Every structure is written in structure tokens, then in C-alpha cells.
C-alpha positions in Angstrom: 0.1 0.0 0.1 1.2 3.2 -1.3 2.0 6.3 1.9 -1.5 8.1 2.4 -2.4 11.0 4.1 -6.0 10.8 5.3 -8.6 14.3 5.7 -11.3 12.9 8.3 -13.6 15.8 7.3 -14.3 14.3 3.8 -14.9 10.9 5.0 -17.7 9.3 6.8 -16.2 7.1 9.7 -17.4 3.5 10.7 -17.8 2.5 14.3 -14.6 1.5 15.0 -13.2 4.8 13.2 -11.6 3.6 10.0 -10.8 6.1 7.9 -10.9 6.9 4.1 -8.1 8.3 1.6 -7.6 12.2 1.3 -4.5 14.4 0.8 -4.2 16.6 4.1 -5.9 16.8 7.4 -7.1 20.6 7.4 -9.7 19.8 10.3 -10.9 16.7 12.1 -14.5 15.3 13.3 -15.8 13.6 16.4 -16.7 9.9 16.4 -16.8 6.9 19.0 -14.8 6.7 21.7 -12.4 9.4 22.2 -11.0 13.2 21.2 -8.3 13.2 18.5 -6.3 15.3 16.5 -4.3 14.1 13.7 -1.7 16.2 11.9 -0.8 14.3 8.2 -1.4 11.0 9.9 0.7 8.8 7.3 -0.5 4.8 7.5 2.5 3.1 6.3 4.7 2.6 8.7 5.1 3.3 11.7 1.8 6.1 11.8 1.5 8.7 14.3 -1.2 10.8 15.2 -1.1 13.6 18.7 -4.0 13.1 20.6 -5.9 15.6 23.3 -6.6 12.7 25.4 -5.3 10.8 26.7 -2.2 9.9 24.4 0.8 11.9 22.9 2.3 10.7 19.4 1.2 7.1 19.6 2.7 5.0 17.0 0.3 2.7 15.0 1.3 -0.8 13.3 1.3 -0.7 9.8 -1.9 -1.2 8.0 -1.2 -2.3 4.7 -4.3 -4.7 4.5 -6.4 -2.1 5.1 -9.2 -1.7 2.1 -10.1 2.4 1.2 -13.4 2.8 -0.5 -14.1 6.2 -2.1 -17.7 6.3 -1.8 -20.5 8.7 0.4 -20.8 5.4 2.2 -18.1 3.8 4.5 -19.1 0.4 5.9 -16.0 -1.2 7.8 -12.7 -1.6 7.3 -10.5 -5.2 7.8 -8.0 -4.8 9.5 -5.1 -7.8 10.0 -5.8 -9.5 13.4 -2.8 -8.2 15.3 -3.5 -4.7 14.3 -7.1 -5.1 15.9 -6.1 -5.1 19.6 -4.2 -1.9 19.3 -6.9 0.2 16.9 -9.9 -0.8 18.2 -9.3 0.8 22.1 -7.8 3.9 20.3 -10.8 4.5 18.1 -9.1 6.8 15.6 -11.0 9.9 14.2 -12.3 11.4 17.4 -11.1 14.6 16.8 -11.4 18.3 18.1 -10.2 20.8 16.0 -7.0 22.4 17.6 -8.5 25.4 18.7 -11.1 23.9 20.6 -10.6 23.4 24.1 -12.0 20.5 26.0 -14.9 20.2 28.6 -14.2 18.1 31.8 -13.2 14.6 31.4 -16.2 12.1 31.9 -19.1 14.4 30.1 -18.8 12.4 27.0 -19.0 8.7 26.0 -21.5 6.6 27.7 -20.8 2.6 28.2 -23.0 0.3 30.5 -19.7 -1.3 31.5 -21.2 -5.0 31.3 -20.0 -8.0 30.4 -23.1 -9.6 29.4 -23.9 -11.2 26.2 -24.5 -8.2 23.8 -27.2 -8.1 20.6 -25.1 -8.8 17.5 -25.8 -5.2 15.8 -23.8 -4.9 12.5 -23.2 -1.0 12.2 -22.9 -0.5 8.4 -22.6 3.3 8.0 -21.9 6.7 10.2 -22.5 9.2 8.1 -22.4 13.3 9.4 -25.8 15.3 9.5 -25.4 19.1 9.6 -27.6 21.7 9.7 -29.2 22.7 6.3 -28.5 25.7 5.2 -25.7 25.8 8.0 -26.0 28.8 10.4 -22.9 30.8 10.9 -20.4 30.5 14.1 -22.2 30.8 17.2 -21.1 30.6 21.0 -23.9 30.1 23.4 -22.7 30.6 27.1 -24.0 27.8 29.6 -26.3 29.0 32.6 -26.2 28.2 35.7 -29.2 25.6 34.9 -26.5 24.1 32.1 -23.7 23.8 34.1 -25.2 22.0 36.8 -25.4 19.0 34.4 -22.1 19.7 32.6 -20.5 16.0 34.3 -23.6 14.5 34.2 -24.2 11.5 32.1 -25.5 11.3 28.8 -29.6 10.8 28.2 -30.2 7.8 25.9 -33.5 7.0 24.7 -34.6 4.2 22.5 -37.9 4.2 20.2 -39.2 0.9 19.1 -41.3 0.9 15.6 -42.9 -1.9 14.1 -42.7 -2.0 10.3 -45.0 -3.2 7.7 -44.2 -6.2 5.6 -44.1 -3.7 2.8 -42.0 -1.1 4.3 -39.3 0.5 2.1 -36.7 0.4 4.5 -34.0 2.1 2.3 -36.5 5.3 1.9 -37.4 5.5 5.4 -33.6 5.7 6.4 -33.0 8.0 4.1 -35.9 10.1 5.1 -34.8 10.4 8.4 -30.9 11.7 7.3 -32.7 14.3 5.1 -35.4 15.3 7.6 -32.5 15.4 10.6 -30.8 18.0 8.1 -33.9 20.4 8.5 -34.3 19.8 12.2 -30.9 20.9 12.6 -31.6 23.6 11.0 -33.7 25.3 14.3 -31.6 23.3 16.4 -28.2 24.0 15.3 -26.7 24.6 18.7 -27.3 20.7 18.9 -24.9 19.8 16.2 -21.8 21.7 17.7 -20.2 20.7 21.1 -19.9 21.9 24.5 -16.2 23.4 25.2 -14.4 25.6 27.7 -14.6 29.2 26.6 -11.3 30.3 25.1 -9.0 32.3 27.5 -11.3 31.1 30.6 -10.5 28.8 33.2 -14.0 28.2 34.2 -16.9 29.3 31.5 -17.9 27.0 29.4 -20.3 27.3 25.8 -21.9 25.7 23.3 -19.9 26.4 20.2 -21.1 25.7 16.8 -19.2 26.4 13.7 -20.5 25.7 10.0 -19.6 21.9 8.8 -20.2 20.9 12.6 -22.8 17.8 12.4 -24.5 15.1 14.2 -23.0 11.5 13.6 -26.1 9.5 12.2 -25.2 5.4 12.4 -27.4 3.2 10.4 -27.1 -0.8 11.8 -29.0 -4.1 11.4 -29.4 -7.0 14.1 -28.5 -10.4 13.3 -31.3 -12.3 12.0 -30.6 -15.3 14.0 -30.7 -13.2 17.3 -33.5 -14.2 19.2 -32.9 -12.0 21.6 -33.5 -9.1 18.7 -36.3 -9.5 17.6 -39.1 -7.5 17.9 -41.1 -9.0 20.4 -38.4 -9.3 22.7 -37.1 -6.3 23.1 -40.4 -4.0 22.9 -42.3 -6.1 25.9 -42.7 -4.7 29.7 -41.1 -7.7 31.3 -37.7 -7.6 32.2 -34.4 -7.5 29.5 -31.2 -7.6 30.0 -29.7 -3.8 29.7 -26.5 -5.1 28.1 -28.6 -5.8 25.3 -31.0 -2.9 24.6 -28.0 -0.6 25.2 -26.6 -1.8 21.6 -29.3 0.0 20.3 -28.5 3.7 21.6 -25.5 5.3 20.2 -22.1 6.7 22.2 -22.0 10.4 22.3 -18.9 11.0 20.5 -15.8 12.8 22.7 -14.7 16.1 22.2 -18.0 17.7 23.6 -20.6 16.6 21.1 -24.1 16.9 22.1 -26.4 14.6 20.2 -25.7 11.0 18.3 -28.5 9.1 16.4 -28.6 5.4 16.0 -31.0 3.5 13.6 -31.0 0.1 13.8 -33.2 -2.4 11.7 -34.4 -5.3 13.6 -34.3 -9.1 12.7 -36.9 -10.0 9.6 -37.0 -6.2 9.1 -40.3 -6.3 11.3 -39.0 -3.3 13.3 -36.9 -0.4 13.4 -34.9 1.1 16.4 -34.2 4.9 17.2 -31.5 5.2 19.7 -30.9 9.1 20.5 -27.9 10.0 22.8 -28.0 13.7 24.4 -25.6 15.5 26.2 -27.7 17.0 29.3 -25.5 20.2 29.6 -27.2 20.9 25.9 -30.6 20.9 26.9 -33.4 19.3 29.6 -35.5 17.0 28.5 -38.2 19.6 27.6 -35.6 20.8 24.6 -34.5 17.2 23.7 -38.5 15.9 23.2 -39.1 19.2 21.1 -36.1 18.7 18.9 -37.2 15.3 18.1 -41.1 16.1 17.6 -39.5 18.8 15.2 -37.5 15.9 13.5 -40.0 14.0 13.2 -42.9 16.4 12.1 -40.1 17.1 9.2 -39.8 13.3 8.2 -43.9 12.9 8.0 -43.5 15.7 5.4 -45.5 18.5 7.4 -49.1 18.9 4.6 -51.4 20.2 6.4 -50.2 20.3 10.0 -49.6 23.5 11.5 -45.9 23.5 11.9 -44.1 23.4 15.1 -43.1 26.5 17.0 -39.2 27.0 17.0 -37.1 26.8 19.6 -35.9 29.9 21.7 -32.1 30.2 21.3 -31.4 32.9 23.7 -29.2 32.6 27.0 -29.6 36.4 27.6 -33.3 35.7 28.6 -31.7 33.7 32.1 -30.7 36.1 34.5 -28.4 35.0 37.2 -28.3 37.7 39.7 -27.2 35.2 42.7 -24.3 34.4 40.4 -25.1 30.5 40.8 -23.0 30.0 37.8 -20.1 30.1 40.3 -21.6 27.9 43.0 -22.5 25.3 40.4 -19.3 25.3 38.5 -17.1 24.8 41.5 -19.2 22.3 43.9 -20.5 20.1 41.0 -20.2 16.3 41.2 -17.9 14.5 39.1 -19.1 12.0 36.0 -18.3 9.2 38.5 -20.4 10.5 41.2 -23.3 10.8 38.8 -23.1 7.5 38.1 -25.2 6.9 41.4 -25.2 3.0 40.9 -23.0 0.1 39.8 -24.5 -1.8 37.1 -24.2 -5.4 37.1 -23.7 -7.5 34.0 -27.2 -9.2 34.7 -28.9 -5.6 35.2 -32.4 -5.5 33.6 -34.8 -3.2 32.5 -38.5 -3.4 32.6 -41.3 -0.9 32.4 -44.5 -0.9 34.9 -48.1 0.9 34.0 -50.3 2.9 36.2 -53.8 2.9 34.1 -55.6 6.0 34.9 -58.2 4.0 36.9 -54.9 3.0 39.4 -53.9 6.4 39.4 -57.5 7.4 40.6 -57.3 4.7 43.0 -54.1 5.7 44.8 -55.2 9.4 45.3 -58.4 8.4 47.0 -56.6 6.1 49.1 -53.8 8.9 50.4 -57.2 10.7 50.6 -59.1 8.0 52.7 -55.9 7.5 55.3 -55.4 11.3 55.9 -58.9 11.9 56.5 -58.6 8.5 59.1 -55.6 10.4 60.8 -57.1 13.6 61.0 -54.3 15.3 58.9 -54.8 17.3 55.8 -54.5 15.1 52.6 -51.4 15.8 50.4 -52.1 17.9 46.8 -52.2 14.3 44.7 -51.7 15.0 41.4 -51.4 11.8 39.1 -47.7 12.6 39.1 -47.6 13.0 42.6 -49.3 9.5 42.9 -47.1 7.9 40.5 -43.8 8.6 42.3 -45.2 8.1 45.9 -46.6 4.3 44.6 -43.2 3.8 43.0 -41.0 5.1 45.5 -43.4 3.0 48.3 -42.6 -0.2 46.4 -38.9 0.7 46.0 -38.3 1.1 49.4 -40.7 -2.1 50.5 -38.6 -4.2 48.2 -35.4 -2.9 50.0 -36.6 -3.5 53.1 -37.6 -7.1 52.2 -33.9 -8.0 50.9 -32.8 -6.7 54.5 -31.1 -3.8 53.0 -31.8 0.0 53.5 -31.9 -0.1 57.5 -30.9 1.6 60.3 -27.5 0.9 59.4 -27.8 3.1 56.0 -30.0 6.1 58.4 -33.6 6.6 59.1 -34.6 8.2 56.1 -35.2 7.5 52.8 -34.5 10.1 49.8 -35.8 11.2 46.4 -34.8 13.6 43.8 -36.5 14.6 40.5 -36.6 17.6 38.3 -39.1 20.2 38.3 -39.6 22.9 35.1 -39.3 26.6 36.4 -39.4 28.1 32.9 -42.9 29.7 34.1 -41.5 30.6 37.5 -38.4 32.7 36.3 -38.3 36.3 36.7 -39.1 37.2 33.9 -40.6 33.5 32.8 -38.8 31.8 30.3 -40.6 30.8 26.9 -42.1 27.3 27.0 -39.9 26.3 23.9 -36.4 28.0 25.1 -34.4 25.6 24.4 -31.6 25.1 27.3 -32.1 23.7 30.8 -34.5 25.2 33.1 -35.1 22.5 35.8 -34.3 22.2 39.3 -34.0 19.3 42.0 -36.8 18.6 44.4 -35.9 16.6 47.3 -38.6 14.5 49.0 -37.5 12.7 52.1 -39.9 10.2 54.3 -39.1 7.9 57.5 -38.2 4.5 56.0 -40.7 2.5 58.0 -43.5 4.5 57.2 -42.8 4.7 53.4 -42.1 1.3 53.4 -45.4 0.1 55.0 -48.0 -1.7 52.8 -51.2 -0.5 52.1 -52.8 3.2 52.7 -49.8 4.1 54.9 -46.8 3.9 53.0 -48.7 5.8 50.0 -49.8 8.7 52.4 -45.9 8.9 53.2 -44.5 8.6 49.9 -47.4 11.2 48.7 -47.1 13.7 51.3 -43.6 13.7 50.8 -43.1 14.1 47.2 -46.1 16.8 47.0 -44.1 18.7 49.9 -41.0 18.6 48.3 -42.6 20.2 45.0 -43.7 23.0 46.9 -40.7 23.8 48.7 -38.9 23.2 45.1 -41.0 26.3 44.0 -40.7 28.7 46.9 -36.9 28.2 46.9 -36.6 29.7 43.1 -34.9 32.8 43.6 -33.7 32.5 47.3 -30.2 31.3 48.8 -31.9 27.9 49.1 -30.8 27.1 45.5 -27.0 28.0 46.7 -27.4 24.4 48.4 -28.9 22.3 45.4 -25.1 20.6 44.2 -24.2 20.7 48.2 -27.6 18.4 48.8 -27.2 16.3 45.8 -23.8 15.0 46.7 -24.6 15.0 50.2 -27.7 12.4 49.7 -25.9 10.3 46.8 -24.4 8.0 48.9 -27.5 7.3 51.2 -29.2 5.5 48.0 -31.1 8.2 46.0 -34.0 7.3 43.8 -34.2 9.8 40.9 -36.4 10.4 38.3 -35.7 10.8 34.2 -38.7 12.1 31.6 -41.9 13.4 31.9 -45.7 12.3 30.7 -45.5 16.1 29.5 -43.0 15.1 26.7 -45.4 12.6 25.1 -42.8 10.4 23.6 -45.6 7.9 22.0 -46.5 10.7 19.8 -43.4 10.5 17.9 -44.3 9.5 14.6 -42.0 9.9 11.9 -44.0 8.8 9.0 -44.4 5.0 9.7 -46.5 4.6 12.6 -46.6 6.0 16.8 -43.6 4.0 18.4 -44.5 0.7 20.0 -42.1 1.3 23.1 -40.2 4.1 24.3 -37.3 3.6 27.2 -34.8 5.7 28.8 -31.9 3.2 28.6 -29.8 5.4 30.7 -31.6 5.4 33.8 -29.8 1.9 34.5 -26.6 3.8 35.7 -28.1 7.2 37.4 -30.3 5.0 39.7 -33.5 6.5 38.2 -36.9 5.4 37.0 -37.9 6.7 33.8 -41.1 8.2 33.2 -43.7 8.5 30.6 -47.3 9.0 29.3 -49.0 5.2 28.5 -48.7 4.1 25.4 -52.7 3.1 25.5 -53.5 7.0 25.5 -55.7 6.1 28.4 -54.3 8.7 30.9 -51.9 6.1 32.5 -48.4 6.8 33.3 -45.4 4.3 32.5 -42.3 3.9 34.6 -39.0 2.3 33.9 -37.3 0.6 36.2 -33.5 -0.8 36.4 -32.4 -3.3 38.9 -30.5 -6.4 39.3 -32.3 -9.7 38.7 -33.0 -10.4 42.8 -33.8 -7.1 43.0 -36.5 -6.6 40.0 -38.1 -9.7 41.2 -38.9 -8.3 44.6 -39.9 -4.6 43.0 -42.3 -6.7 40.4 -43.8 -8.5 43.4 -44.3 -5.5 45.6 -45.4 -3.7 42.8 -48.0 -6.0 41.7 -49.0 -6.5 45.5 -50.0 -3.0 45.7 -52.0 -2.8 42.7 -53.9 -5.8 44.0 -54.6 -4.1 47.6 -56.0 -0.8 45.6 -58.6 -2.9 43.3 -59.4 -5.2 47.0 -60.0 -2.3 48.9 -63.5 -1.1 47.3 
């Protein structure tokens, strides 16, 4: 093979990061696995690359058997077996342009860290999808709400769709890619990256410049892999996290903000769309607004009223208390945000509370409050959901011998509260960024774990009270302690919440039907439960829970017992 230099900007990259032929490297682009900057990378022998993270002037082995394809789509690059052990961990082609400084370590790519057998997923190609047309270079400073999430793990959502027997898969994937260009036109900051503001030691920003793009990976599951068949993936029953995690893309290094993976499932019966988002870019309201915009563009609009565009103006959020400085100095590390240690056999299951179930929870709470002669807590459907889930969670821990006095007498929870309408002045509903703060319910463990109405009243009262407190705290000195409170509670076994029924994730129709199943896969590492509206559209709420097998069995029993009790009490 002749000496060849490579210009990554003109090539697409495969999952392992092999690259194509060109003359000179002018600027590098992100890809899975790290942050690389190559300068005149010569792949005869030896080949060298300069990297900002974490190896310097690393020599790579001779790649004489690599195959080069000058094509818009690159599938894979066969390598000699002796080269693979060196190259695969390095994951070439992760570059940040030399003038771009890096965000803190740990706020990038995601991984389950599991050794469980995985789905056999074959990556066909990874392309780069920029906004079209490209807006000018822009920098958006992170606000205090954004920097709160700077080190947090990426949010990974998985959407599973049925495909009809006559579905034109090639056309569907092409439409998904083309419409992503259109959606990014309005949401262009998501195509950029988070970086340290040049000349600053602690000021971060979202930086977009023309040419920045979102990675769009197309993959396919092995037809012979029974675990990858649609019914096995779209079930509410427990599934291994390590397997469904293969269907969501890693977030590219270098501070990239979003990645998309579209995976064709066996027998062409279904399509999985995995979306990974850096939480510092926006909260769930903003990311799902983007997804709804993408879906509408993919459907083609027609007679539909266009969705309102995002409001991209960080100056709307004032910081009179200088909370940015407080949060950036006290932020947990990415390791601290990983609230639980995943096991190789970690499971994920979905539990549904129907509208009738939720009414029964509210009635049980009101009746128990009246019996005790105390005021009944304000019990919305979301409060009822959190209350039942939290009570079952604590009861399952108690039944295993955990969560006892040795770990303290109180149990804690945390969930986000949207404050757009409560800011001074209020922020627009479609503000693109973060504007959520934590609520911290706490309740005595023995009361919380009690079966029947007692546990529900304790849980719902604590949840409702914490919402009131979170609303009162806006604009006061109590906000200064958010980070400290979070770090204090994490070691105590904190149950957290991701998602919201307001996001309408089951309305995300890209033109081939509503999703059959939506999961927030990342809750497996953050110790959270994921909530969404019921896919049946009956006013119920779905709850995704990730636990180890023994704990999942206990939780499933506690949940079933609680539902049975609710239906037996009238």
C-alpha cells in the first residue's frame, strides 16, 4: 500500500473509526470513543497521531491490508488481526479542531460497562448530518442551570417501531437522515459541542461553527439473534440492559452534544431509533421538542401546523445570585453522577399505572389522611405515580434486608421540576436549554415501606411537599445548596427520576406509525426511574425501572401486591 494521508472531514467513519483516503488533514471530526487530532497521519509504517486525550504521539502498526473505499458511505475497514488489539481501544477519528478546548473529562461517551452477551449489531455506516443550510458560527454561554448538568451522564432514549411487511426500509432511513438536516436547521446548537470558553478556566459554552454535524449511524441486528426480535425488545418484561444498550449510540468525544442510531431489527419487522443527548445542552423538554420537530419534518408536514421553533437566547435567563460560580465549583464528577454500579446482568422493565390505578391511589391517600385527621396532600397523577413507585421501591429494599437503620432512618428521592414559568421574567415554553431544578422528598423508611395506605400517604405527602418547597426556593438562597444537597444524598441511596408524561414521547411518529415502546436506557446507570405517558393513551403513566435480577423480582412483587390491594379495597 502506498503512503497515504487522510482528511477526516471528507469521509464518513465506521463504528470502530477506520478512515478513508485524502490528501491532507485540515480539520478533524468527532466519532465514538475519544478525542483525536491528527496531523499528516501517514498510515505506512510507523503511523503517528497527536491526541489531546489521553495519549501523545502514539505509534500505530502498519495497515497495509486496510481497504479504502471512496464512497459516500463507508461500512468497515478489514484490518489484520495483529492490528486490532491496538486500534480498537484507540478508536481513531475522534478529533476536536486544534483551537477547541475540551470540556471536563467524563462528560462524554456512555457505556454500560457490562460483560453480558450483547445483541449482534452490525454497523453499516456512520455519516455526518449538519444543519442545512448552515447558520453562522455561534457561541452560547452555559447558564447556571446548564452547568448543573455539565458532568452528568448522557441521556439515552430508545424508540422501537413496528414496520409493515411492505415497508421500504431504504426510503425510511433516507427520509430520517434528510429530515434530520431540516430539524437541525432550527436546533443548530445541538450540532456543535460544549467546550471551555477560550481564555477562561471555568466558563463553558455551546460552540457551533459551519461544518459541525450530528453522527447518524445505520445498523442492523443479526436475523438469527432471538433476543433482537421485535417482541423480545418491545416487551414490558425484564430485559438485559446490556442488550438494549447496543441500540443507542455512544456520544462522540470532544464535547459533542447528540448522536443518532437507526437499527433495523430481525426479519425487517421493526426499527429502533436510539438518541443520546448531552444534558448540558438542554433538558428533557428541549430534547423532546427537537425530536418532535424532527418527526414532523420526516412526516412531511402536509396540512399540519408547523411546530414552534426553539428559543435560542441564553440572555433571557438572569443570574443575579451568581449561581453559575456556585455550581461550577461544587459540581459532582461524572463518576459521582453514576449513582449505581451496574452489574453484568442488570435488567430493565416497565410498569404501567392506568388512569384508574392512579385514581385509586389518590382516593387511598385521601381516605387515609381523613382517617388520621390530617390534611390530604395535593395528589396529582404524577405525585400518585412517584408515591407508589417510591413506596414499592423502599419496601423491596427492606424485604432484602437493605435500607435499614445502618443506612439511616430516612429515605430520599430526587426529581426535576421545570421552572420556565417561574423565572423572573418567565422563560418561553420552547426555550432551548436547561431550566429544571431538583425537588428532594424525604420520608421515614419504616413509614415509606409500609404496605397499604400508610406507605402511600407517607410517600405522596413527601413528594407533594418537596414540589412546594422547590417552587418556593426559586430566587432564594436555598438554590445555592442544590449541589451540596445532591452530593450529600447520593451515598445514602438516592432514587431519582428521568422523563415526564408531558414530553409525549409516544406521539413521535416519523411517518411509519407511533412507537410501540420507548425506554430511557441511561437510567440503568443513574439509579433513576423513567416516566412517560402510557402508550395506550388512556391517561395512565409508564415507569421504567432498572435493577439487578433479585431486586427486580422483589420490586415486581411489591408493585403487583400494591395494585392488587388498590383494587381490593373498594
